[in-house]
PAFIRO-550263 format. One record per residue (C-alpha): residue in one letter; z, y, x. Coordinates in pm, 1 decimal. Each point is the difference from the previous one (the first is absolute). Layout:
N
KOLZA  a  Z  Y  X
...
This chain:
292
KOLZA  x  3848.2  11396.7  11598.8
KOLZA  x  159.1  -341.7  -28.8
KOLZA  x  284.3  -63.3  -243.1
KOLZA  x  265.3  -254.1  86.5
KOLZA  x  225.9  -141.4  -271.2
KOLZA  x  266.8  -63.1  258.4
KOLZA  x  29.7  371.3  58.6
KOLZA  x  135.6  58.5  -352.4
KOLZA  x  372.7  62.7  -21.8
KOLZA  x  176.8  -153.4  -300.7
KOLZA  x  267.2  199.2  -186.9
KOLZA  x  359.7  -70.9  86.4
KOLZA  x  205.6  -250.3  -197.5
KOLZA  x  191.3  281.6  -166.9
KOLZA  x  -321.0  163.9  -120.1
KOLZA  x  -133.5  -331.7  -131.2
KOLZA  x  327.7  -66.6  -177.5
KOLZA  x  -8.2  346.4  -158.5
KOLZA  x  -352.6  -40.3  -135.4
KOLZA  x  82.5  -354.8  -110.4
KOLZA  x  291.7  124.5  -209.9
KOLZA  x  -208.4  285.4  -137.8
KOLZA  x  -264.4  -248.9  -113.2
KOLZA  x  246.0  -257.6  -134.4
KOLZA  x  202.6  228.0  -229.0
KOLZA  x  -299.3  129.8  -203.2
KOLZA  x  -125.1  -356.1  -19.9
KOLZA  x  330.3  -123.9  -144.4
KOLZA  x  8.1  287.2  -249.1
KOLZA  x  -357.1  -73.3  -109.2
KOLZA  x  82.6  -370.4  -38.6
KOLZA  x  306.0  78.6  -212.6
KOLZA  x  -201.2  236.0  -221.9
KOLZA  x  -267.7  -262.8  -59.0
KOLZA  x  251.7  -272.7  -78.1
KOLZA  x  197.2  235.9  -224.9
KOLZA  x  -309.8  69.2  -209.6
KOLZA  x  -68.4  -372.4  -27.4
KOLZA  x  358.8  -80.5  -104.7
KOLZA  x  3.3  290.1  -243.5
KOLZA  x  -318.7  -122.6  -165.6
KOLZA  x  142.0  -352.4  -25.7
KOLZA  x  314.4  104.9  -185.5
KOLZA  x  -190.6  243.9  -220.0
KOLZA  x  -243.4  -273.1  -105.2
KOLZA  x  293.6  -200.8  -136.4
KOLZA  x  76.0  266.8  -260.9
KOLZA  x  -330.5  174.9  -72.8
KOLZA  x  -60.9  -226.8  -300.1
KOLZA  x  301.0  164.7  -165.7
KOLZA  x  -169.8  339.7  15.7
KOLZA  x  -309.7  -137.2  -175.0
KOLZA  x  191.7  -148.6  -293.4
KOLZA  x  -76.8  184.8  -327.1
KOLZA  x  273.7  206.6  -165.2
KOLZA  x  49.0  91.6  -363.0
KOLZA  x  -23.4  363.3  -107.0
KOLZA  x  376.8  27.9  -45.8
KOLZA  x  87.4  -175.8  326.9
KOLZA  x  109.4  180.5  315.1
KOLZA  x  -48.8  -114.0  361.3
KOLZA  x  287.8  -195.7  143.8
KOLZA  x  254.1  219.6  177.7
KOLZA  x  268.2  -103.8  249.0
KOLZA  x  291.2  192.0  148.3
KOLZA  x  21.1  1.4  380.0
KOLZA  x  338.8  51.2  167.8
KOLZA  x  22.5  128.5  357.7
KOLZA  x  312.5  53.3  208.8
KOLZA  x  15.0  109.3  366.8
KOLZA  x  73.2  -277.6  252.2
KOLZA  x  340.8  33.8  161.9
KOLZA  x  -24.9  221.3  305.9
KOLZA  x  -340.9  136.3  -96.6
KOLZA  x  -171.1  225.6  -253.6
KOLZA  x  -194.9  -68.7  -318.1
KOLZA  x  -336.3  77.0  164.7
KOLZA  x  -68.6  -350.7  129.4
KOLZA  x  77.6  -156.0  -336.7
KOLZA  x  -247.3  240.1  -161.6
KOLZA  x  -268.9  -90.7  252.7
KOLZA  x  64.6  -370.9  -52.3
KOLZA  x  -44.2  42.2  -373.5
KOLZA  x  -310.5  215.5  34.4
KOLZA  x  -176.7  -224.9  249.8
KOLZA  x  83.9  -351.9  -121.7
KOLZA  x  128.4  15.3  -358.7
KOLZA  x  -189.6  279.1  -172.1
KOLZA  x  -350.6  -140.5  78.0
KOLZA  x  83.7  -320.2  -189.7
KOLZA  x  133.7  194.5  -298.7
KOLZA  x  -312.1  214.0  -6.2
KOLZA  x  -226.5  -305.9  24.0
KOLZA  x  180.8  -149.3  -301.4
KOLZA  x  -34.0  329.4  -192.8
KOLZA  x  377.8  34.5  -18.8
KOLZA  x  187.5  325.8  -21.0
KOLZA  x  330.5  61.8  172.1
KOLZA  x  295.9  235.6  1.4
KOLZA  x  173.9  63.3  330.5
KOLZA  x  380.4  32.2  6.3
KOLZA  x  142.4  94.5  340.0
KOLZA  x  339.3  41.3  155.2
KOLZA  x  -26.3  214.5  310.3
KOLZA  x  365.9  -53.8  95.0
KOLZA  x  212.6  -318.2  6.7
KOLZA  x  141.1  -66.7  -347.1
KOLZA  x  -232.8  240.5  -178.7
KOLZA  x  -226.3  -270.6  -139.1
KOLZA  x  305.6  -191.3  -120.5
KOLZA  x  115.5  304.9  -196.7
KOLZA  x  -343.9  46.7  -156.1
KOLZA  x  -17.5  -362.5  -110.0
KOLZA  x  353.9  18.1  -137.9
KOLZA  x  -79.6  309.3  -206.9
KOLZA  x  -323.8  -152.7  -128.9
KOLZA  x  178.1  -318.8  -111.0
KOLZA  x  272.1  198.2  -176.1
KOLZA  x  -266.7  197.5  -183.1
KOLZA  x  -172.4  -323.3  -105.2
KOLZA  x  329.7  -133.4  -131.4
KOLZA  x  58.5  316.0  -202.9
KOLZA  x  -346.3  -23.7  -155.3
KOLZA  x  50.6  -368.7  -78.0
KOLZA  x  336.5  72.3  -159.0
KOLZA  x  -128.5  277.5  -225.3
KOLZA  x  -303.3  -205.8  -106.5
KOLZA  x  194.8  -323.9  -65.6
KOLZA  x  -8.9  -119.1  -365.6
KOLZA  x  312.8  63.8  -206.0
KOLZA  x  258.1  -274.6  37.1
KOLZA  x  -140.0  -130.9  329.3
KOLZA  x  160.4  99.1  326.2
KOLZA  x  -251.8  70.8  273.9
KOLZA  x  207.9  -192.1  252.1
KOLZA  x  37.8  -310.2  -216.6
KOLZA  x  -287.7  -218.5  109.5
KOLZA  x  121.0  -287.2  -220.1
KOLZA  x  -83.2  206.1  -309.8
KOLZA  x  -331.8  118.6  143.7
KOLZA  x  -170.7  -313.7  132.9
KOLZA  x  -333.7  176.3  31.2
KOLZA  x  145.0  195.0  295.3
KOLZA  x  87.2  -307.8  201.8
KOLZA  x  -205.1  -44.0  319.2
KOLZA  x  -251.7  261.6  -108.9
KOLZA  x  -144.6  285.7  202.6
KOLZA  x  -128.6  344.1  -80.4
KOLZA  x  -248.0  225.9  174.3
KOLZA  x  -255.4  -106.0  255.8
KOLZA  x  220.3  -90.0  295.7
KOLZA  x  163.8  166.5  296.4
KOLZA  x  -67.1  -8.5  373.5
KOLZA  x  262.9  39.1  271.0
KOLZA  x  -117.6  59.2  355.7
KOLZA  x  227.3  -145.6  266.1
KOLZA  x  350.1  -142.4  14.8
KOLZA  x  174.4  337.9  -26.4
KOLZA  x  -189.3  89.0  -318.7
KOLZA  x  85.2  -339.0  -151.3
KOLZA  x  371.0  34.5  78.0
KOLZA  x  20.5  351.4  -141.3
KOLZA  x  -197.2  -98.3  -309.8
KOLZA  x  222.4  -300.0  -76.6
KOLZA  x  318.9  197.1  67.8
KOLZA  x  -123.0  279.8  -226.0
KOLZA  x  -86.4  -257.0  -265.0
KOLZA  x  349.8  -147.0  21.1
KOLZA  x  161.1  344.4  -12.4
KOLZA  x  -211.6  102.8  -297.5
KOLZA  x  81.1  -307.8  -206.4
KOLZA  x  374.2  14.8  71.5
KOLZA  x  48.8  373.6  -57.7
KOLZA  x  158.9  131.1  -317.3
KOLZA  x  -240.2  187.5  -227.0
KOLZA  x  276.6  224.8  -131.4
KOLZA  x  113.9  139.8  332.7
KOLZA  x  -169.8  301.4  153.5
KOLZA  x  -260.7  -120.6  245.3
KOLZA  x  19.6  145.3  346.8
KOLZA  x  -250.0  -62.6  275.0
KOLZA  x  141.6  -235.1  262.0
KOLZA  x  51.5  167.3  340.6
KOLZA  x  -285.2  -103.1  223.9
KOLZA  x  219.5  -83.6  295.7
KOLZA  x  233.0  -231.0  -193.7
KOLZA  x  -95.9  -362.8  -58.1
KOLZA  x  294.3  -159.7  -188.4
KOLZA  x  41.0  -371.1  -45.2
KOLZA  x  -154.1  -89.8  -340.4
KOLZA  x  288.9  -243.4  -59.4
KOLZA  x  285.8  235.4  88.5
KOLZA  x  285.8  27.0  -248.6
KOLZA  x  -96.4  356.3  -90.7
KOLZA  x  -331.0  -125.6  -135.2
KOLZA  x  130.6  -285.1  -216.1
KOLZA  x  -108.2  82.0  -355.7
KOLZA  x  95.5  -115.7  -343.1
KOLZA  x  -237.4  -215.1  -199.0
KOLZA  x  -77.8  283.5  -243.7
KOLZA  x  -101.8  220.2  294.8
KOLZA  x  -257.7  -248.6  125.4
KOLZA  x  -354.5  -46.4  -122.8
KOLZA  x  -337.2  -89.3  146.9
KOLZA  x  -322.4  171.6  -105.6
KOLZA  x  -323.8  -189.6  7.5
KOLZA  x  -100.0  -39.4  364.1
KOLZA  x  -335.4  -13.2  174.1
KOLZA  x  -100.7  -270.2  252.3
KOLZA  x  52.2  89.0  365.0
KOLZA  x  -271.3  -8.9  262.6
KOLZA  x  134.2  -5.3  355.6
KOLZA  x  -214.8  144.9  281.5
KOLZA  x  90.1  -92.3  355.9
KOLZA  x  44.3  294.8  237.6
KOLZA  x  95.4  -41.8  366.1
KOLZA  x  102.0  336.2  146.2
KOLZA  x  19.3  -83.9  369.6
KOLZA  x  175.9  285.2  181.1
KOLZA  x  185.4  35.4  328.3
KOLZA  x  -81.0  -76.8  363.7
KOLZA  x  112.5  -357.2  -44.8
KOLZA  x  -299.7  -74.8  -220.3
KOLZA  x  -254.5  209.8  190.3
KOLZA  x  -218.3  -299.6  104.3
KOLZA  x  2.1  -122.5  -359.8
KOLZA  x  -89.8  346.5  -124.9
KOLZA  x  -295.5  21.3  239.0
KOLZA  x  -122.7  -342.4  -108.8
KOLZA  x  13.0  87.7  -370.5
KOLZA  x  -153.6  341.7  62.8
KOLZA  x  -317.3  -178.1  114.7
KOLZA  x  31.8  -268.5  -269.3
KOLZA  x  84.7  204.1  -306.5
KOLZA  x  -248.9  -207.3  -200.1
KOLZA  x  273.0  -266.0  -24.5
KOLZA  x  179.8  222.7  -251.5
KOLZA  x  -264.1  -89.2  -257.1
KOLZA  x  110.4  -363.4  36.7
KOLZA  x  355.5  102.3  -93.5
KOLZA  x  16.1  323.9  -200.4
KOLZA  x  -352.1  -39.3  -138.9
KOLZA  x  58.6  -355.5  -118.8
KOLZA  x  339.2  98.8  -143.7
KOLZA  x  -173.7  267.0  -209.2
KOLZA  x  -257.4  -251.3  -122.9
KOLZA  x  288.7  -197.8  -154.2
KOLZA  x  97.5  307.6  -201.0
KOLZA  x  -356.4  57.3  -118.2
KOLZA  x  -41.6  -362.1  -114.3
KOLZA  x  326.9  22.3  -201.8
KOLZA  x  123.7  -353.5  62.6
KOLZA  x  381.1  2.1  4.8
KOLZA  x  306.3  -222.3  -4.6
KOLZA  x  372.4  42.0  -49.1
KOLZA  x  188.2  194.0  266.3
KOLZA  x  248.4  -217.8  192.5
KOLZA  x  287.2  49.2  243.5
KOLZA  x  -235.4  -85.4  286.1
KOLZA  x  -216.6  299.8  -91.1
KOLZA  x  289.0  227.0  95.0
KOLZA  x  -90.1  -88.7  361.2
KOLZA  x  -357.1  125.5  -22.4
KOLZA  x  -89.0  194.3  313.6
KOLZA  x  308.2  -117.5  184.8
KOLZA  x  -213.2  -35.3  314.6
KOLZA  x  -66.0  375.4  -11.8
KOLZA  x  366.4  84.8  62.0
KOLZA  x  -22.3  -51.4  376.6
KOLZA  x  -234.4  300.3  22.7
KOLZA  x  237.0  231.7  -188.1
KOLZA  x  232.6  240.6  178.7
KOLZA  x  321.7  -28.1  -193.5
KOLZA  x  178.4  -243.1  -229.2
KOLZA  x  -162.4  -99.7  -326.1
KOLZA  x  226.0  -182.1  -243.4
KOLZA  x  -142.3  -289.5  -197.3
KOLZA  x  -53.9  77.8  -369.5
KOLZA  x  240.1  -150.6  -250.0
KOLZA  x  -110.9  -29.8  -359.4
KOLZA  x  192.6  -87.3  -312.7
KOLZA  x  -108.0  -349.1  -106.3
KOLZA  x  -84.6  130.0  -347.1
KOLZA  x  -252.4  240.8  150.9
KOLZA  x  -133.4  -265.2  236.0
KOLZA  x  -84.1  -228.1  -292.7
KOLZA  x  -218.8  270.2  -157.6
KOLZA  x  -208.8  75.5  309.2
KOLZA  x  -336.6  -141.8  95.5
KOLZA  x  -202.8  19.9  322.7
KOLZA  x  -373.1  -16.1  66.3
KOLZA  x  -124.0  -307.0  185.7
């Protein structure tokens, strides 16, 4: 029985297109997984020497505080995933511990930061030497431009804004008044007349350097093509969030400037809602540092 090649019937264009897509998608996913592992190893190698450094018997591993707030128009889940996938591996490679502080609703993280700063101020006031006011930095020069703790990490523009606003609120709140948690749905202007404080009601505790982690939460139909592209190229997040975390691990820092208030400004276009720019008292600004 003779067999003729010409007698074979090729599949239709629709069938070929279907199988082509079915083969392409797994291939793109596999490629992204391979590149993600490579990028992850690259950023981890930059900090692994920290984990191998010897420690004294009375020394504890370095610990940072991580602040997460939900992107406007979305939940906290994506911020958690971003931290887990691209930030946490670098911290683990550097043998660093972390404490996670979350705000699941808008304004919640700001309230938590505010309360924490007020508590720090109370501790500093009670432990201040007799005859020296805790808010008088001229009489306590050793507190100028110094930091305490092992650093903080803020993930995304929303987290940064809420952290800085909470910091401002905490430093400008009276320690004698009863402290009430700020309503989560109210975001007052930090410079409004109701928040102007007297000099004796203002003090700044020792502050930790800030590490900013970029986080682009692309949502909405408008950015669907961009979302598809980054879904198959998630390895690029190690070039942003991973490298940002390396800066924290290496501990190099500089003074915080007015320009740093615009960190993550390019993320705002992906947010659903209006996010006010943070405004910080210049006295607080002069005490802050940022990892570079």
